[in-house]
N, C-alpha and C positions, 0 to 999 in steps of 0.2 A: 879254095879260100881255108884256111887254118883255121880250125874250131876252136873257139876262145874258151880259156879253163874256167874264167867268170864271166857271169853277166849282172850288170848294174840295171835295176827297174828303177825308172824315174816316169811317175806322173806330173801335170803341171795345169794349173789352170789359171791364167793372168797373173801370171807369176814375172809379167816384164821388169820389175825391179830387182827381181831377184835372179833368175834364171843363169845371167853369165857367169856371176862367183858362181853356180851351182856345176855348169858344164867344163869352168874353168877349175873345178875341185875334182873334176873327175879326169881329166886330162893331164893335171900336172902328176898323176899317180906313176911311183916310180917300179914297175915289175917286172920280173924275170919270167912273165908269161902274159897274154895277149887277153884283153877283155873286150866287152862288147857293150855299149850303152842302149838299153831297149828304153826309148820316150815315148810318152805320149800325152800328146797336148789335147785338153776337150775342148776345142772348138774356143780358145782365147779371144779375146776381142782388144787387147790391149797391145799386141803386137809380140805375145811370148812367142808363136808360129814362127813369124819371121826371124827371130834370133834362132830359133832351132834350125831352121832351114841354114842359114849362114853357117852354121858349126856343122853340121851336118857336110855339107860341100865341102869344108875346108877340113874333115876327117871323116869320108864317106865309109871308110873301113871299118870305124869305132860307133860311128852314132848312127841309129839306125830309128828313126821317128816315124809316129803314126801322127799325122795331123787332121782332127776329125773336124768335119762340115758344121755338125750339131753335137749338141752338150749330150754325152750319154747319161753324168750322174743327174740331171733333169728329167731325164727318159726312165729312172729308175734303177740305172745299171751304177750300185753305188761301189761294189768290188772290181772299180778299171783294171786294174793290175791283174784280176784272173782272168779277165775275158782278151785284153788287148797285149798286156806283158808276158803274163806266164807261159801261154804257148808258145810263144818265140823264143823261149830260157834254152842256149845251148851248153851253157856252162855247166861243170862240176859244182859250182860254188856259186854263192847270188848274194849280190849286195842290195840295200835298196835305200834310195834316197829323193825324196821328192822336191820339187822343183824351186821351194824357198827354203830349204837345208843346203848346207854345204859343208865338205870335210877342209880340214885345216892341214895335217900330215899327210907329206905327199908319200909316205911309207905305209901308209893305213892299210891299204889291201893285201900289201905284201906281208905286213906283218900277221895279220888274220890268216891269211891263208898258210901262212908257214906254221902259225899255233896249229890250224885243223891238220894239216899235214900229218905232225907232229903228234897227233893225238885224235887216230882215227875212231875212237868211241867217241867224240864229241860231233854234234851236228849245231851248234851255235858258237860262235865269238864276237862278245860286244865289247863296247868300251864307256867310259862315261862322257858327256858332251858339254859343253857351255849351253845355256838359256840365252840366248839374246830375244831382252824386249823391247821393241820397235819404238814404242811410245815412251819408254823407260829405260832409257841406255844405262843410265847410270845404277842399276838394279842389278844385280851379279847371282845368277844360280848355277848350281851343277846337278845335272841328271845320269845317273840317280845321285841322290844324297850323300854328302861325305860318310854319315854314320853309315848307309848301307855298303858304300864303299867299302869302308876299313872294316866291314865284318869278316873280310874272306876273300880269297881268288875263285871260289865255287861256289856256285848256286844251283838250287834244286829245281824241279818240277813242282814240287808242293809248294816252295815259297812263289813261283811265278803262278800258281793257280791263285793265291791268295792276292795277289797285286801287280800290276805290270811295273818293271822295273828296266825294262831294254827300251832304250829310243831307238823309231825306226832306223835313222840314217846311220845309228852307231853296229848295226848288225851285218855279219855274214853268216849267211848258213850253209851249212853242207847239202847240198838241196836234196829233199826226198822226195819230190816229185816226177816221175811217175815212178819212182822204183818203190818206194814204200808206202806212199799213199796216192791215189786217184786225185787228178785235179778236181773231181765231182765230189770230194771230201771237202773242199773250202766252199761254204755254203755263200750264195749270194744273199744281197741285201743286209749283211750284218757291219756293225762298228762296234768297238776298233777291229778292221780286218788284220793290222799289222800283228796285234798282240793273240790273234786268231793262228796268226802263222807262226808267232814263237811257240805257242802250245802247244803245235802241230811237230814241229821239229823238235821240241823240248820231249814228245813221247818217243822220242826215237833215238836219243841220244844225250849226252851233257853239253849242260851249258859254261860254257869257257869264258873268261874276262881276264881284259887286258886293261891296266888299271893307267892309260894313257888317255888325256882330252883329245881327241883327232877330229873332233867336227863341230859342227853350232846348228842347235835346233832354233827356229825364229819363232817369235809370237808377234802374232800382229793382227790387226783388225781384221784381215779378209781370212784369216786360218779356221780350220774345220770347227775348231773346238772354241772359239772366242766366243763371248756371250752365254747364253744359257743353252749349253749341247743336248741335255733331256730334254727339253722342251722342241728338239728338232728331231733327236736321233734316240728317243727314249725307248721306244718299240725297237727299232734295229738292235739297241745295246742288250736288250731283254732278249730278244732271239741269239745273240752272241753268247750269251750266257746257256741257255738251251742246248745251241748246237757245239758249245765245249765241252758241255757235260757229256754229250752224246760221243765226241771223241775220243774222250777218256777215258769212255766204257764206264762210266758213271760211278769210276773209282772215289770224284770227290763230288757226289752229290750233295752231299750235306752241305759244302762249301757255297758251291754254285745256287743252291735253292736259298741260303742266306742273303747272297749277294742280289738275286733276283727279289727278295722281299724289300732290301734296303732301296733299292733302284726305283721299287714300285711307290715306296712312302717317299721319297724325295720328288717323284716326277707327280704325286699327287699332290704334295704341298706346293711346289714350284706353279701347278696347274692353276691353283687356287690362288695364289698370290700374283699372279701375271694374268689371269684369265684366259689363260690358252689351254684348250683342252684337246687337242687335235691326237697329241700323241697316246692320251687316256683311252679315247677311242679306238685307235690303232691297237693299242693292248687290248681290247675287247672289254675293259674293264666297265665302260658305260655304253650303253645304245647310240646315246649322242649326245652332243655339247649341250644342248639344250638343258639338260637335267641342272645345269651347274649356272646356268647363265643368271639367274638370281640370287645366288650368293658370293658375298664378296669376303673375297678374306681379307682379315685386320685384325691387327693387335690390340684386344681390348682388356686390361688388366681388369679383373671384377672377381669379387669372392663367389659370387653365384654366376650359373652360366646363364646366359643371354640366350635368345632362341637361335641367334647364328652360332653359338656353342653346341648346342642341340640339333642343329638342322646338320652340321658338318659331322658330326658323330654317328649321325643315323645315315647320313651317304657315305662314309667310311664303312660302315657295316655292309651297304650295297655292296660295297666294291670289294667285300672280302678281305678287308682290313681291321683291326682291332686298335684304334688310338685313338686318343679323345685331346682336346686342346683344352686347357687349362690354367689362369695366372700366366698368360703370356708366354706358354711353354705347349711343346706337343710332346704327349709320355705315348709311346709306339710297343706294342706286343702283337704276336702273330695270333690271327684270330682262329682259333681252333673250330670255332662253330660253324665256319664257313670254308 
């Protein structure tokens, strides 16, 4: 069997409404090289697996599925691609697209591989995507924003550290694992895993950009980032910053420390607001959620602090944060004494 030049990694869970469009967008790709689709379904309950079986039977030389009987994410395997798709990669280049997103240009892969072939010092090639809001179809957005797109055709590692601007289903990597990085360098239990993968590749080469919208990123109620993700993944995101700092040899330590501080602050405020403290407990910032049960977050505009303001301030001190709540506003600064 011919070794594919490019591997597509796809993870799915209850994407029955979307997966056909995703797989069709893979199979419509027109390339002068062979590619494979490594797809992992995490025990979907809505018929997604049956659709994948149908496509795999139709194109067995391309579509290589793993269909789980038990949901791996619920068992704590957050970085599903690492454990089930990445070890199967045979391609020199890798594209990633989750089962609820899709591509719109049949030449997407060819264009990006051509770019990387012509620029051997680049390890990433990405493009903008249209953002589709399932509940607001009239809403139109592009990622990254027009402002960022118009700044130029080259992006740097420094910019990527400051904030992620690469949508997952837009990227093609010149795969650096295991040539320059061990698979073990990709840590388990972090979110966002795709951002970490971007940084890992940008560490070893330049970031290329093609200013053509060649994909769609869906936003819907079943998406990972819907709701209040910090209350679901705050501790995993905090660990992401720690691991990214180590990955990049602490060259951007001050930036990552500031990002950790901001995340912790947001997690604290939202935990109080929603009365959900699991992520603060997971972060090791409080011994148990019982400490917070009697403190209810509310907006009270007063000239003098009430017992509630004082209690929140005191609690903030015990968590190693320096911030106060006064006149309906939060004032925050690093607490150097903790």
